C-alpha positions in Angstrom: 95.8 125.1 143.4 92.8 124.0 141.3 92.9 124.8 137.7 90.8 124.2 134.5 87.8 126.1 135.8 85.7 125.3 132.8 81.9 125.3 133.0 80.0 122.2 132.3 78.6 121.5 128.9 75.4 120.4 130.6 74.5 119.0 134.0 73.2 115.5 134.5 69.5 115.5 134.1 68.8 114.1 137.6 67.7 110.7 136.4 68.4 107.8 138.8 71.1 106.4 136.5 72.7 109.9 136.1 72.8 110.5 139.8 74.3 107.1 140.5 77.0 107.8 137.9 77.7 111.2 139.4 78.1 109.7 142.9 80.4 107.0 141.5 82.6 109.6 139.9 82.6 111.8 143.0 83.7 109.0 145.3 86.7 108.3 143.1 87.7 111.9 143.1 87.3 112.0 146.9 89.7 109.0 147.2 92.2 110.8 145.0 92.0 114.0 147.1 92.4 112.0 150.3 95.6 110.4 149.0 97.2 113.2 147.0 95.9 116.5 148.4 94.9 119.7 146.7 98.2 120.6 145.2 97.9 120.5 141.3 94.3 119.4 141.5 92.7 119.9 138.1 89.8 118.6 136.0 92.1 116.4 134.1 93.7 114.9 137.2 90.2 114.2 138.6 89.3 112.5 135.3 92.3 110.2 135.5 91.4 109.3 139.1 87.8 108.6 138.1 88.9 106.6 135.0 87.1 108.8 132.6 87.6 112.0 130.5 87.3 115.6 131.6 84.3 116.0 129.2 82.4 113.3 131.1 83.1 115.1 134.3 81.8 118.3 132.8 78.6 116.5 131.9 78.0 115.7 135.5 79.7 118.6 137.3 79.7 122.4 136.7 83.5 122.8 136.4 86.4 122.0 138.6 85.3 124.3 141.4 81.9 122.6 141.7 83.6 119.2 141.7 86.2 120.2 144.3 83.6 121.7 146.7 81.5 118.6 146.5 84.5 116.3 147.0 85.8 118.3 150.0 82.3 118.3 151.5 82.1 114.5 151.1 85.5 114.0 152.6 84.6 116.3 155.5 81.3 114.5 156.2 83.2 111.2 156.2 85.5 112.6 158.9 82.5 113.9 160.9 80.6 110.6 160.7 83.6 108.7 162.0 84.2 111.4 164.7 80.7 111.1 166.0 81.0 107.3 166.1 84.2 107.5 168.1 82.7 110.0 170.5 79.6 107.9 171.0 81.5 104.7 171.5 84.1 105.6 174.1 83.1 108.4 176.4 80.4 109.9 178.6 81.9 113.3 179.2 82.3 116.2 176.7 86.1 116.3 177.3 86.2 112.5 176.8 84.3 112.8 173.5 86.6 115.5 172.2 89.6 113.4 173.2 88.1 110.5 171.3 87.5 112.6 168.2 91.1 113.9 167.9 92.6 110.7 166.5 89.9 110.7 163.7 90.7 114.3 162.9 94.3 113.6 162.4 93.9 110.3 160.6 95.2 110.4 156.9 92.3 108.1 155.9 89.9 111.0 156.4 91.9 113.5 154.4 93.1 115.6 157.3 95.7 117.4 155.2 93.3 118.1 152.4 90.7 119.6 154.7 93.2 121.9 156.3 94.5 122.8 152.9 91.0 123.8 151.9 90.9 126.2 154.9 94.1 127.7 153.6 92.5 128.2 150.2 89.6 130.1 151.8 92.1 132.5 153.4 94.3 132.8 150.3 91.4 133.5 147.9 88.2 134.3 149.8 86.5 135.5 146.6 86.7 132.1 145.1 87.0 129.8 148.1 85.2 131.4 151.0 82.7 128.6 150.8 85.3 126.2 152.2 85.3 128.1 155.5 81.5 128.7 155.6 80.6 125.1 154.7 83.1 123.6 157.1 81.4 125.6 160.0 78.0 124.5 158.8 79.0 120.9 158.8 81.1 120.8 162.0 78.9 122.8 164.3 75.9 120.5 164.4 78.2 117.6 165.2 79.8 119.5 168.1 76.5 120.7 169.4 75.3 117.0 169.4 78.2 115.9 171.7 77.5 118.7 174.2 75.5 117.6 177.3 71.8 117.5 176.4 70.8 119.4 179.6 72.8 122.5 178.7 70.7 125.4 177.3 71.1 126.3 173.7 73.3 129.3 174.3 75.7 127.4 176.5 76.0 124.6 174.0 76.5 127.0 171.1 79.3 128.9 173.0 81.1 125.8 174.0 80.8 124.2 170.5 82.1 127.4 168.9 85.1 127.3 171.3 85.8 123.7 170.5 85.6 124.3 166.8 87.9 127.3 166.8 90.5 125.6 169.0 90.5 122.3 167.0 90.8 124.2 163.7 93.8 126.1 165.0 95.4 123.0 166.4 94.9 121.1 163.1 96.3 124.0 161.0 99.3 124.3 163.3 99.9 120.5 163.1 99.9 120.6 159.3 101.8 123.8 158.8 104.2 123.9 161.7 104.8 120.3 162.5 105.1 121.0 166.2 103.1 117.9 167.4 104.2 118.4 171.0 102.9 121.9 171.1 99.7 120.8 169.4 99.3 118.0 172.0 99.8 120.6 174.8 97.1 122.8 173.3 94.7 119.8 173.1 95.3 119.0 176.7 94.6 122.6 177.6 91.3 122.4 175.7 90.3 119.2 177.5 91.1 120.8 180.9 88.8 123.8 180.0 86.0 121.4 179.0 86.4 119.4 182.3 86.2 122.7 184.2 83.1 123.7 182.2 81.4 120.4 183.1 82.5 120.7 186.8 80.2 123.8 186.9 77.2 121.4 186.7 78.4 119.4 189.8 78.9 122.6 191.8 75.3 123.7 191.2 73.7 120.3 192.0 
Protein backbone atom coordinates (compact mmCIF):
# COMPACT_ATOMS: atom_id res chain seq x y z
CA UNK A 1 0.00 0.00 0.00
CA UNK A 2 1.38 3.44 -0.85
CA UNK A 3 3.11 5.30 1.97
CA UNK A 4 4.98 8.57 2.51
CA UNK A 5 2.07 10.78 1.54
CA UNK A 6 4.07 13.98 1.89
CA UNK A 7 2.98 17.08 0.05
CA UNK A 8 5.20 18.67 -2.54
CA UNK A 9 7.56 21.45 -1.52
CA UNK A 10 6.52 23.19 -4.72
CA UNK A 11 5.23 22.05 -8.09
CA UNK A 12 7.18 22.43 -11.29
CA UNK A 13 6.48 25.80 -12.79
CA UNK A 14 5.16 24.49 -16.09
CA UNK A 15 8.19 25.44 -18.13
CA UNK A 16 8.98 23.27 -21.14
CA UNK A 17 12.09 21.93 -19.42
CA UNK A 18 10.22 21.27 -16.17
CA UNK A 19 7.41 19.44 -17.94
CA UNK A 20 9.88 17.32 -19.89
CA UNK A 21 11.67 16.35 -16.69
CA UNK A 22 8.36 15.56 -15.00
CA UNK A 23 7.38 13.23 -17.86
CA UNK A 24 10.79 11.55 -17.81
CA UNK A 25 10.46 10.82 -14.09
CA UNK A 26 6.89 9.64 -14.49
CA UNK A 27 7.80 7.15 -17.22
CA UNK A 28 10.45 5.58 -14.99
CA UNK A 29 7.96 5.22 -12.16
CA UNK A 30 5.45 3.67 -14.58
CA UNK A 31 8.03 1.05 -15.58
CA UNK A 32 8.69 0.24 -11.92
CA UNK A 33 4.97 -0.16 -11.24
CA UNK A 34 4.49 -2.41 -14.25
CA UNK A 35 7.30 -4.68 -13.09
CA UNK A 36 6.90 -4.64 -9.30
CA UNK A 37 3.26 -3.78 -8.60
CA UNK A 38 1.70 -1.61 -5.91
CA UNK A 39 2.82 -3.56 -2.86
CA UNK A 40 5.20 -1.42 -0.76
CA UNK A 41 5.02 1.44 -3.25
CA UNK A 42 6.41 4.60 -1.65
CA UNK A 43 7.96 7.91 -2.61
CA UNK A 44 11.41 6.57 -1.80
CA UNK A 45 10.91 3.45 -3.90
CA UNK A 46 9.71 5.65 -6.77
CA UNK A 47 12.79 7.85 -6.36
CA UNK A 48 15.09 4.83 -6.58
CA UNK A 49 13.30 3.67 -9.73
CA UNK A 50 13.58 7.15 -11.26
CA UNK A 51 17.26 7.46 -10.29
CA UNK A 52 16.69 10.55 -8.19
CA UNK A 53 15.75 11.61 -4.65
CA UNK A 54 12.34 11.84 -3.04
CA UNK A 55 12.83 15.61 -2.72
CA UNK A 56 13.20 15.92 -6.49
CA UNK A 57 9.97 13.97 -6.93
CA UNK A 58 8.26 16.30 -4.46
CA UNK A 59 9.35 19.23 -6.59
CA UNK A 60 7.55 17.78 -9.60
CA UNK A 61 4.63 15.93 -7.96
CA UNK A 62 2.29 16.76 -5.10
CA UNK A 63 3.08 13.75 -2.92
CA UNK A 64 2.99 10.00 -3.37
CA UNK A 65 -0.74 9.82 -4.13
CA UNK A 66 -0.44 12.35 -6.95
CA UNK A 67 2.48 10.41 -8.42
CA UNK A 68 0.70 7.08 -8.05
CA UNK A 69 -2.50 8.28 -9.72
CA UNK A 70 -0.59 9.74 -12.66
CA UNK A 71 1.50 6.58 -13.06
CA UNK A 72 -1.53 4.29 -12.94
CA UNK A 73 -3.36 6.51 -15.44
CA UNK A 74 -0.38 6.38 -17.80
CA UNK A 75 -0.10 2.61 -17.48
CA UNK A 76 -3.82 2.24 -18.12
CA UNK A 77 -3.68 4.49 -21.18
CA UNK A 78 -0.82 2.41 -22.55
CA UNK A 79 -3.00 -0.68 -22.16
CA UNK A 80 -5.95 1.04 -23.84
CA UNK A 81 -3.86 2.26 -26.80
CA UNK A 82 -2.52 -1.24 -27.46
CA UNK A 83 -6.00 -2.71 -27.02
CA UNK A 84 -7.47 -0.40 -29.64
CA UNK A 85 -4.63 -1.20 -32.01
CA UNK A 86 -5.27 -4.92 -31.55
CA UNK A 87 -9.00 -4.46 -32.09
CA UNK A 88 -8.55 -2.38 -35.22
CA UNK A 89 -6.01 -4.70 -36.77
CA UNK A 90 -7.64 -8.08 -36.49
CA UNK A 91 -11.45 -8.05 -36.47
CA UNK A 92 -14.54 -6.53 -38.05
CA UNK A 93 -17.14 -7.67 -35.51
CA UNK A 94 -17.55 -6.40 -31.96
CA UNK A 95 -17.09 -9.90 -30.53
CA UNK A 96 -13.92 -10.28 -32.59
CA UNK A 97 -12.59 -6.95 -31.37
CA UNK A 98 -13.18 -7.84 -27.72
CA UNK A 99 -11.52 -11.21 -28.27
CA UNK A 100 -8.52 -9.42 -29.79
CA UNK A 101 -8.32 -7.06 -26.81
CA UNK A 102 -8.20 -9.80 -24.18
CA UNK A 103 -4.53 -10.83 -24.70
CA UNK A 104 -3.50 -7.19 -24.27
CA UNK A 105 -5.50 -6.87 -21.06
CA UNK A 106 -3.71 -9.86 -19.57
CA UNK A 107 -0.23 -9.02 -20.86
CA UNK A 108 2.26 -8.29 -18.02
CA UNK A 109 3.94 -5.64 -20.18
CA UNK A 110 0.89 -3.46 -19.73
CA UNK A 111 0.73 -3.81 -15.97
CA UNK A 112 -2.38 -5.95 -15.78
CA UNK A 113 -1.74 -6.91 -12.14
CA UNK A 114 -1.08 -3.30 -11.11
CA UNK A 115 -4.27 -2.05 -12.70
CA UNK A 116 -6.36 -4.70 -10.99
CA UNK A 117 -4.59 -3.94 -7.71
CA UNK A 118 -5.56 -0.29 -8.09
CA UNK A 119 -9.20 -1.35 -8.37
CA UNK A 120 -8.73 -3.26 -5.14
CA UNK A 121 -7.38 -0.12 -3.48
CA UNK A 122 -10.48 1.78 -4.58
CA UNK A 123 -12.64 -0.83 -2.82
CA UNK A 124 -10.39 -1.07 0.26
CA UNK A 125 -10.08 2.68 0.89
CA UNK A 126 -12.63 4.57 -1.22
CA UNK A 127 -12.05 7.79 0.71
CA UNK A 128 -8.49 7.92 -0.55
CA UNK A 129 -8.56 5.86 -3.73
CA UNK A 130 -12.06 6.11 -5.21
CA UNK A 131 -10.49 8.01 -8.12
CA UNK A 132 -8.93 4.75 -9.33
CA UNK A 133 -12.39 3.38 -10.03
CA UNK A 134 -13.82 6.59 -11.48
CA UNK A 135 -10.84 7.38 -13.67
CA UNK A 136 -10.62 3.82 -14.95
CA UNK A 137 -14.23 4.05 -16.13
CA UNK A 138 -13.59 7.45 -17.71
CA UNK A 139 -10.61 6.04 -19.63
CA UNK A 140 -12.06 2.68 -20.67
CA UNK A 141 -15.58 3.65 -21.73
CA UNK A 142 -14.64 5.89 -24.69
CA UNK A 143 -12.42 3.11 -26.02
CA UNK A 144 -15.19 0.53 -25.72
CA UNK A 145 -17.73 2.89 -27.28
CA UNK A 146 -15.32 3.36 -30.18
CA UNK A 147 -15.22 -0.37 -31.01
CA UNK A 148 -19.02 -0.73 -31.00
CA UNK A 149 -20.68 -0.68 -34.44
CA UNK A 150 -20.96 2.89 -35.69
CA UNK A 151 -24.57 2.43 -36.87
CA UNK A 152 -25.84 1.65 -33.36
CA UNK A 153 -27.58 4.50 -31.59
CA UNK A 154 -25.90 6.15 -28.62
CA UNK A 155 -28.01 4.40 -25.99
CA UNK A 156 -27.33 0.94 -27.40
CA UNK A 157 -23.60 1.55 -27.70
CA UNK A 158 -23.50 2.85 -24.13
CA UNK A 159 -25.39 -0.13 -22.71
CA UNK A 160 -23.24 -2.67 -24.51
CA UNK A 161 -19.99 -0.85 -23.66
CA UNK A 162 -20.98 -0.76 -19.98
CA UNK A 163 -21.72 -4.51 -20.09
CA UNK A 164 -18.35 -5.23 -21.70
CA UNK A 165 -16.51 -3.08 -19.16
CA UNK A 166 -18.22 -4.63 -16.14
CA UNK A 167 -17.67 -8.16 -17.42
CA UNK A 168 -14.03 -7.69 -18.36
CA UNK A 169 -13.31 -6.01 -15.02
CA UNK A 170 -14.82 -8.93 -13.16
CA UNK A 171 -12.93 -11.48 -15.23
CA UNK A 172 -9.62 -9.67 -14.79
CA UNK A 173 -10.07 -9.38 -11.03
CA UNK A 174 -10.99 -13.05 -10.79
CA UNK A 175 -7.98 -13.99 -12.89
CA UNK A 176 -5.62 -12.11 -10.57
CA UNK A 177 -7.20 -12.99 -7.22
CA UNK A 178 -8.58 -16.46 -7.85
CA UNK A 179 -6.18 -17.88 -10.38
CA UNK A 180 -8.96 -19.90 -12.06
CA UNK A 181 -7.93 -19.28 -15.65
CA UNK A 182 -10.26 -21.96 -17.02
CA UNK A 183 -13.24 -20.36 -15.33
CA UNK A 184 -12.21 -16.93 -16.55
CA UNK A 185 -11.82 -18.24 -20.09
CA UNK A 186 -15.31 -19.73 -19.87
CA UNK A 187 -16.66 -16.36 -18.76
CA UNK A 188 -14.95 -14.66 -21.68
CA UNK A 189 -16.49 -17.15 -24.11
CA UNK A 190 -19.92 -16.41 -22.64
CA UNK A 191 -19.36 -12.66 -23.12
CA UNK A 192 -18.35 -13.23 -26.74
CA UNK A 193 -21.48 -15.31 -27.35
CA UNK A 194 -23.61 -12.52 -25.88
CA UNK A 195 -21.95 -9.99 -28.17
CA UNK A 196 -22.45 -12.18 -31.23
CA UNK A 197 -26.10 -12.54 -30.29
CA UNK A 198 -26.39 -8.76 -29.95
CA UNK A 199 -24.90 -8.26 -33.40
CA UNK A 200 -27.19 -10.90 -34.89
CA UNK A 201 -30.11 -8.61 -34.03
CA UNK A 202 -28.91 -6.35 -36.83
CA UNK A 203 -29.07 -9.16 -39.39
CA UNK A 204 -32.58 -10.11 -38.24
CA UNK A 205 -33.87 -6.60 -38.89
CA UNK A 206 -32.30 -6.15 -42.33
